C-alpha positions as CSV (number, residue, x, y, z in Angstrom):
1,M,57.1,-47.3,71.8
2,G,58.1,-46.9,68.1
3,L,55.9,-44.6,66.8
4,T,55.4,-42.1,69.7
5,I,59.2,-42.1,71.4
6,S,62.4,-40.6,70.2
7,D,61.5,-39.5,66.3
8,G,58.7,-41.2,65.8
9,P,55.9,-40.1,63.8
10,L,54.1,-39.5,66.6
11,S,57.1,-38.3,68.9
12,P,56.4,-34.3,69.6
13,R,59.4,-34.3,67.6
14,P,58.8,-36.3,64.7
15,P,61.5,-36.5,61.5
16,A,62.3,-33.4,59.3
17,T,63.7,-36.2,57.4
18,V,60.3,-36.7,55.3
19,N,58.4,-35.5,52.3
20,Y,54.7,-35.6,54.3
21,E,53.6,-33.7,56.7
22,I,51.3,-35.5,59.8
23,T,49.0,-32.8,60.2
24,G,46.9,-32.2,63.6
25,P,47.5,-31.5,67.2
26,A,50.7,-32.0,68.3
27,H,50.1,-34.5,71.4
28,K,48.3,-37.2,69.0
29,L,46.6,-40.9,70.1
30,L,46.2,-43.7,68.2
31,M,44.2,-46.7,69.2
32,Q,44.7,-50.0,67.5
33,P,43.6,-53.7,67.6
34,F,46.0,-55.9,69.5
35,P,45.9,-59.3,68.0
36,R,46.5,-61.8,70.5
37,R,44.4,-62.9,73.9
38,I,45.2,-61.1,77.1
39,R,44.4,-62.4,80.7
40,A,45.1,-61.3,84.0
41,E,45.4,-62.6,87.1
42,F,44.9,-60.5,90.9
43,A,44.8,-62.9,94.5
44,G,44.0,-66.4,92.4
45,R,41.3,-65.3,90.0
46,T,41.4,-64.4,86.6
47,I,39.8,-60.7,86.6
48,L,40.5,-60.3,83.0
49,D,40.0,-63.0,79.6
50,T,40.0,-60.7,76.7
51,R,40.0,-61.1,72.7
52,D,39.6,-57.8,71.8
53,A,42.2,-55.6,73.5
54,V,43.8,-52.7,71.7
55,L,47.1,-50.1,72.2
56,V,46.7,-46.8,72.6
57,H,49.6,-45.2,71.5
58,E,50.1,-41.6,72.6
59,S,52.9,-39.0,72.2
60,A,55.9,-38.8,74.1
61,L,54.4,-42.3,76.1
62,V,54.8,-45.7,76.0
63,P,51.4,-47.7,74.3
64,V,48.6,-48.3,77.3
65,L,46.7,-51.5,76.8
66,Y,43.3,-51.1,77.0
67,V,40.8,-53.5,77.1
68,P,36.6,-53.8,76.6
69,F,35.1,-53.0,80.1
70,D,32.8,-55.9,79.6
71,D,35.8,-58.3,79.4
72,L,36.4,-57.5,83.3
73,D,35.4,-59.7,85.8
74,D,32.4,-57.0,87.3
75,G,32.0,-59.2,90.7
76,V,35.7,-57.7,92.1
77,L,35.0,-53.9,90.4
78,V,34.5,-51.7,93.1
79,P,33.8,-48.0,92.3
80,T,35.6,-45.3,93.6
81,D,35.8,-41.4,94.3
82,H,38.7,-41.0,92.5
83,S,38.8,-39.3,89.4
84,T,41.9,-37.6,87.0
85,H,41.7,-35.3,83.8
86,C,43.6,-35.7,80.6
87,P,43.7,-33.1,78.5
88,F,43.3,-35.1,75.8
89,K,41.3,-38.1,76.5
90,G,38.9,-36.2,78.9
91,D,37.8,-37.2,82.7
92,A,38.6,-40.7,83.8
93,A,36.6,-42.8,86.7
94,Y,38.4,-45.0,88.7
95,H,37.3,-48.7,89.8
96,S,39.4,-50.8,92.9
97,L,39.7,-54.3,92.5
98,T,38.5,-56.6,95.3
99,V,39.2,-60.5,95.9
100,G,39.1,-61.4,99.5
101,D,40.9,-59.7,101.8
102,R,43.2,-58.2,98.9
103,T,42.4,-55.0,97.4
104,A,43.9,-52.6,95.1
105,E,43.4,-49.5,95.3
106,N,42.5,-48.0,92.4
107,A,43.6,-50.2,89.6
108,V,41.7,-49.7,86.4
109,W,40.7,-46.0,84.7
110,S,38.2,-45.2,81.5
111,Y,36.9,-42.3,80.3
112,P,32.7,-42.7,80.3
113,E,32.4,-39.7,78.6
114,P,35.6,-39.4,76.4
115,K,36.9,-36.1,74.2
116,P,34.6,-35.9,71.4
117,E,38.7,-36.1,69.7
118,A,38.6,-39.7,71.3
119,P,35.5,-41.0,71.2
120,W,36.7,-44.8,70.4
121,L,38.0,-44.6,74.2
122,K,34.5,-45.4,75.2
123,G,33.6,-49.2,76.9
124,Y,37.2,-49.4,77.5
125,A,39.5,-49.7,80.7
126,A,43.0,-49.9,81.1
127,L,44.4,-51.4,84.5
128,Y,47.8,-50.3,86.3
129,W,50.2,-52.8,84.8
130,D,51.7,-53.4,88.5
131,A,47.8,-53.6,90.3
132,V,47.7,-57.2,89.5
133,D,50.1,-60.4,89.6
134,A,50.3,-62.1,86.4
135,W,49.6,-61.1,82.7
136,Y,49.4,-63.7,79.8
137,D,49.7,-62.9,76.7
138,E,47.9,-66.5,74.9
139,D,49.7,-68.7,77.4
140,E,52.9,-67.0,77.9
141,Q,53.2,-64.8,80.9
142,V,54.9,-61.4,79.9
143,F,56.2,-58.9,82.4
144,G,57.1,-55.1,82.1
145,H,54.2,-54.5,79.4
146,V,52.5,-56.2,76.9
147,T,55.0,-55.7,73.4
148,D,54.7,-52.7,70.6
149,P,54.3,-54.1,67.3
150,Y,56.5,-51.4,65.8
151,H,58.9,-52.2,68.8
152,R,62.2,-54.9,67.5
153,V,65.2,-55.5,68.5
154,D,68.0,-56.7,66.1
155,V,71.5,-58.2,67.4
156,R,74.1,-58.5,64.9
157,Q,77.3,-59.6,65.2
158,S,80.3,-57.3,64.7
159,S,84.3,-56.9,64.3
160,R,84.8,-53.4,65.4
161,T,87.0,-52.8,68.0
162,V,85.0,-52.3,71.9
163,Q,86.6,-50.5,74.8
164,V,84.7,-49.8,77.7
165,R,86.4,-47.1,80.2
166,L,86.3,-45.6,83.9
167,G,88.5,-42.8,83.6
168,D,92.1,-44.6,83.2
169,T,90.7,-47.9,83.9
170,V,89.6,-50.1,81.2
171,L,86.5,-52.2,82.2
172,A,86.1,-54.5,79.0
173,E,88.0,-54.5,75.7
174,S,86.9,-56.9,72.6
175,A,86.9,-57.0,68.6
176,S,84.4,-59.7,68.5
177,P,81.4,-57.7,70.2
178,M,77.9,-58.0,69.8
179,L,75.4,-54.8,68.6
180,L,71.7,-54.6,69.9
181,S,69.6,-52.4,68.5
182,E,66.5,-51.1,69.8
183,T,63.6,-49.0,68.3
184,G,64.1,-45.4,70.2
185,L,67.0,-46.2,72.3
186,Q,70.7,-45.8,71.5
187,N,72.9,-49.3,70.5
188,R,74.0,-51.1,73.4
189,W,76.8,-53.1,73.2
190,Y,77.5,-56.2,74.4
191,L,81.0,-58.0,74.9
192,A,81.5,-61.7,76.5
193,P,82.6,-61.9,80.6
194,D,86.2,-63.3,79.2
195,D,86.5,-59.8,77.9
196,V,86.3,-57.9,80.9
197,R,89.1,-56.7,83.2
198,V,88.1,-56.2,85.8
199,P,86.5,-58.4,88.9
200,L,82.7,-58.3,88.7
201,T,80.4,-58.9,91.5
202,P,77.0,-59.6,90.9
203,T,74.1,-57.5,93.2
204,D,70.3,-57.4,93.7
205,T,69.3,-54.9,91.6
206,R,67.1,-56.2,88.9
207,S,64.7,-54.4,85.9
208,V,62.4,-56.7,83.5
209,C,62.4,-55.6,79.7
210,P,59.8,-56.8,77.2
211,Y,61.5,-57.7,74.8
212,K,65.2,-58.5,76.6
213,G,64.0,-60.3,79.6
214,K,64.4,-59.9,83.2
215,A,68.3,-58.1,83.6
216,H,70.9,-58.9,86.5
217,Y,73.3,-56.4,87.6
218,W,77.0,-56.4,88.4
219,A,79.5,-54.3,90.1
220,A,82.6,-53.4,89.0
221,T,86.0,-53.3,91.5
222,L,88.3,-50.6,90.3
223,P,92.6,-51.6,91.1
224,D,92.3,-48.8,93.7
225,G,89.4,-51.2,95.3
226,T,86.8,-48.6,94.9
227,E,83.6,-50.7,94.0
228,V,81.3,-49.2,91.4
229,P,77.6,-50.5,91.8
230,D,75.4,-51.5,88.9
231,V,77.8,-50.5,86.0
232,A,76.9,-53.6,84.0
233,W,74.1,-55.4,83.1
234,S,73.3,-59.5,81.0
235,Y,70.4,-61.1,80.9
236,P,71.1,-64.8,82.2
237,E,68.0,-66.2,80.5
238,A,67.2,-64.1,77.7
239,L,63.6,-63.6,75.6
240,P,64.1,-65.5,72.2
241,E,64.2,-62.5,70.4
242,S,67.2,-61.8,72.4
243,S,68.6,-64.6,72.9
244,R,71.7,-64.0,71.0
245,V,73.0,-61.7,74.1
246,Q,72.1,-64.2,77.2
247,G,75.2,-64.1,79.4
248,L,76.8,-61.1,77.5
249,L,77.6,-57.9,79.9
250,S,76.6,-54.4,78.4
251,F,78.1,-51.2,80.5
252,W,76.8,-47.9,81.0
253,G,76.9,-45.1,83.7
254,D,77.8,-41.7,84.3
255,D,81.5,-42.0,84.2
256,V,81.5,-45.0,81.8
257,T,83.1,-44.1,78.5
258,V,82.8,-46.8,75.7
259,L,84.6,-46.8,72.4
260,V,84.1,-47.8,69.1
261,D,86.5,-48.0,66.9
262,G,88.5,-45.2,69.0
263,E,85.1,-43.3,68.9
264,P,82.7,-42.4,71.4
265,A,79.8,-44.8,70.7
C-alpha cells in the first residue's frame, strides 16, 4: 500500500515535493520478490507451497501476491472458460480449485500471454485471498493479505488532549492518548476505556487488518437513549507491531468529530 496508495510514488497522484520525475505510464506496475515462504490450504489440503512468491504493486491498488504456477498443486486446478481483460497486464485465464466435493470457482488467475510491458508476469498466478481456507507466512497464519514491506504502523504515546464528540455529546476525552500512524492513512487516536464518557455495548461487527489484527466494534448510547452503532473499535489481541493499542478504543464516523488540542484532527 505504501508505494501505490495516497501520495506514494506509484500512486495516480504522486507527491509534487520531489526533485525528480518518474517517467512512464500513469498506471504503473512493479514486481518484487516476497522474502518468505508462503502456503495456502483449501479443504484440508495444502494447495500452494512456495519460497518464490512475488508482490505486484499496481497504482491505486493493494499489492497482490503472485506465485509460480508450478508451485500450485496441479491436482486441484481445473481450467475454466472464464476470462477477464486488464489494459495493463493482458487477458487473464482462470482455474477453479476442486478438492473432494468442494470447489472454489475461478479462484486462480494468470496471464499466459501478458502484455509486452509486463512480460515478467508469465509463469505466475494469483489466488483470491478469500477463496482458500488459510494462508501462512512461514508458520504464522495471516489474515486479510500479506504485509507490504513499504507499509508500516507506528504507535506513540502523546500528551495532547483528545476529545471525541458526537454533536454536543462528549463520547471520550483523554490527556494521554496513543497516536497510531499508518502509511497512507489518516492518524488514529486510541483512548483508554476509562476515558469513555458514554456507555458502550459490543456489537457483532468485525474487520481484519494485516498490521493490527482483528477489530471488534462498539455501539455508543447517548444521553437521550439513541444508540450509535459501530462508532468505536478496538483490538483485543493486537498483532505485535500494534500491541501498544491493544484494548484501547478509537472512534470514527460521519457525525463524529475528533478534536486534538481543540482543533479538528
